[in-house]
N, C-alpha and C positions, 0 to 999 in steps of 0.2 A: 565562561561566560555568557550571560542572556542576551547580550547586543551583537554578537557574531552572527553571520550571515548562515552560517550552517545550523544555528538553533532555530532561526525562521523558517529555513527549509524544513527542519524535522518537526517543528510546531505545525505547519502546514500539512505535513506527511500524517501525523498524529490526528489532526482535525478530520482531513479525508477519513482516515481509517473508522474514527467513530461516527461520522456525517454516513458513511457507505452502510453502516448496519441499519440504519432505519428506511433505505432506499429500494427501491424495487430492481431488481438484478434483469428481469427479462418479460416481456409480455407476449405471450403467444396466442395467435387467432387460431381459434377452432374452425372446423370447416362451417360450421353454422354461423359464422360471424362475430362468435361471442369470443369476448377476450379472458384470457386466464394468466395472471399476474404469478411470478414468482418472485417471492421478497427473500433477500440476502439473510435475513432474521428465521426465514424458515430452515436451514440446513446447518445443523451443530458444527461441524467441521469447517465450514465457513466463517462462522460465528468466531469459534476459538483462534484461528489463524487471523482474523480480521481482528479482533481485540489484541492477541498477541502483539500484533504489528505496530498497532497504534500505542499498546505501553511499552514495546521496544524504542519508539521513536521517542515517546516523551522520555524515558531513564536515561538514552543516549544523550540527550541536551543536556542533563548534568554530569556528564562524566568528560566536561572541557579539560580538566586536570592531566586526564589520560589520554591522548589524542591518538595512541596507537589502538587502543580499546574501541575508542569511539569511531574510528574508521573502521573497524572491524564489524563492528555493530551496525555501521550503516549498510557496508555489503552484503552482512547477513538479513537486515531489510530488506533489500534489492533481492534477494532468493527468495525471502518470505512472500513479496508482493508478486514475484512472476510465478510462485507456485499458487498464488491465490488464484492469478487470473487462469492458469492451467485448471485448477480445480474448480472454478467458476463455469468453465467452458463444459467441462466433464458433467457437471450437474445440470445444465441448460440443455445439453444433448439427450441426458437421461428423462428430464422434464419433457423433452419435446417427443420422445418415444413413448413414454409411458401413457401420456395425455392425447398422444395421436393428432399432433399439433404441426400444420403443414408450413405455417409460417409465421413470423413473429419479428419483434425487433428488442434489440439489447436496449438497457435503460442509462440512466446516469450511473446508478450501482455499479455496473458492470465498467464504467471508464474511470471510476476513481482509484481503482488498483493501479491502472495504467500511469495514471498523475503521480501516485506513489512510487512508482518504480522511477519515475523521471526526477521528482523531490530526493528521494535517498540519494541517486547519484549525483546531484547537485550538492548534496550536504557531503557526501564521501570526498568531492573533488575541493570543496572548500576546505575540508579538514586537512588534506592532504597539501593545499597550499599553504594553511598555516604551519605544518608541521616543516615543509621545507622552509619556510621564513624563519622559524624559530632555530634550524640547524644554520643557517647561513647568518644569523646572526651569533650565534654561538662559536663559529669558527672565526668572526673577527675580533671575540675577545680577546 
């Protein structure tokens, strides 16, 4: 059902994934104080994992009749989001080394995958609670 709380968590996670595609990942300050941005959409592996994670969240919403699969996909979403964070870090470090950037700041695009991890965890926890509730009601019958 769409009105369950895990559906809200998953919908917000999908929105974060699709919004992060358009955002800046990192802004590096060059030695001459010029700023050089690294966009999330510039790196194909990041884009593929980001869109895949967003689609996974959307698909998981509609699997409410199969809570076990929904739970597994939510856990897989956590793993994908953590992998995305690690991949972002590797690309930023490569970007800094290739462009000789001494300093810079991470932007909102780098923070959204962390938010996605939290949202997938909240969804998995809610799905687990639903499954536990259904099992306890089945025992009463």
